N, C-alpha and C positions, 0 to 999 in steps of 0.2 A: 388390454381389452378395449376392444369398441364396437359400440352398436352399429350394424349396417343398416343402409338404407335399402329399402323392399325394391325389386327390379318390377318394371310392368310385366302384367302377363301377357304372354306371346302365344300367338295361333301356331299350331306345328305346320310346317310348309307341306305342300302337297307332294312333295317328290319323297317324302318321308312317312307320310300317313294318309289313308284312306279314311275320310270322314272328317268332323270335327274334332280335334285334339287340342286342347289348351296345356300350356307349360308355365307353372311359378317356379324361379330358382330361390330355393332355401340356401343353399351353401354351392359359392362358386368355386374354383381351384384357387388356391391361394399359393403364393412363392414356397417352391421346394422347402422342407420336406414334406410338406402337406398334399395330399392328390384327392383328396374328397371331394365328390361333387353330389349333390341331392337336390332332385327336383319330385314338385308335386306336380303329379299330370293327369288331368280328367279327359275321359273319352267320352263323347255323346253316344246313344245306343248305335250299335254297329260300325264303331269306328276304332281301329286297328293301327298298329305301326306296318312299316313294311318291314320285311326280313331285313336281320341285322345282324352283329355280335360285338362283344366288348373285349378288347386287348386284354384286360385283367379281369374279366368277370362284371356281373351284374347282380344287385340284390333288390328284389322288387318286396315293398310292404304293402296289401290291400288295405283301403282305408274305409272305403266305399263301394257298392255294388258288387258284380261279379266280375271275376277276371277271367279270358279267357287266354293262355297262353299256349303256342304251338311250336312244335321243333321239324326238323327236317324229316324224321322217322315217321311224320303224321301223326305222333302224338299231340293231344290236345288237353292240357292240365286247366282244372277249373278251381278257381280260388276265391275264398270269401273273406270280408273284413276281418282283419285280426290275422291273416295268414302269411306267410313269408316265402317267398321262392328263389331260388339263386339258381343263375344261367353260369356256368364255367366260362372260364375264357376262350374264345374263339368259337362258342358253339352259335349257330345259326340259330334264330328265333324270332317270334314275333309276339305281341301282346295287344289286349285290346279289351271293350266291353261285348257284352252279350248284344244279339240286336235287339232286346226290348228293355234295355237298363242302361244307365250312367254307369260308369266306373272312375273311380280314382286311386290312384296308389303314389308312393314316394318310390322314385326311382334312385338308387344310391350305386355308385360307380367310382373308381379311381380313373384320374385324368394322369396321361402319360405325357402327351405333347398336345399341344392346341388342336384338337379336332381328330387326334389319333386314336383317342380310346374306343370309337364308335366306326363301325364299318356299315354303311347302308348301302342295301342290296335291292332287288328288284320288291315290288308291290307284292302283297301277299294275295292271291288269286280269291276269287269269291267260293271255289268249291274249296280248298284248303281250309278257307275261316268258316264254312259250313260244317267242316266233318264234325259227328257227333263225337263228344268226349268220353 
């Protein structure tokens, strides 16, 4: 067992996010058989991810604010602090803050190969983001 040094907060890159998003790594992938990755992700009002999917799924646990989570069928889920949302493997989705408030969640997923756990796609349009829940 060993204590790990905290990695610095990073700003989400513009090719993957709209608006200001900040990521703190909590658990980085370790050598096999471990595959766990956990990050605390903070979204400014109106900020959101681009469309993306995860090879082995993703669990999001909302810790602050109100989260919006969208799928390709046009559904938008609203999740509050303490609620958890699971996205199955390969499902295109996005998540972000409401236009009015900050939002924070814990993002939990399994790594499969360096960088291959997440497939990043196009940005979410304002129309897709603005759909009523």
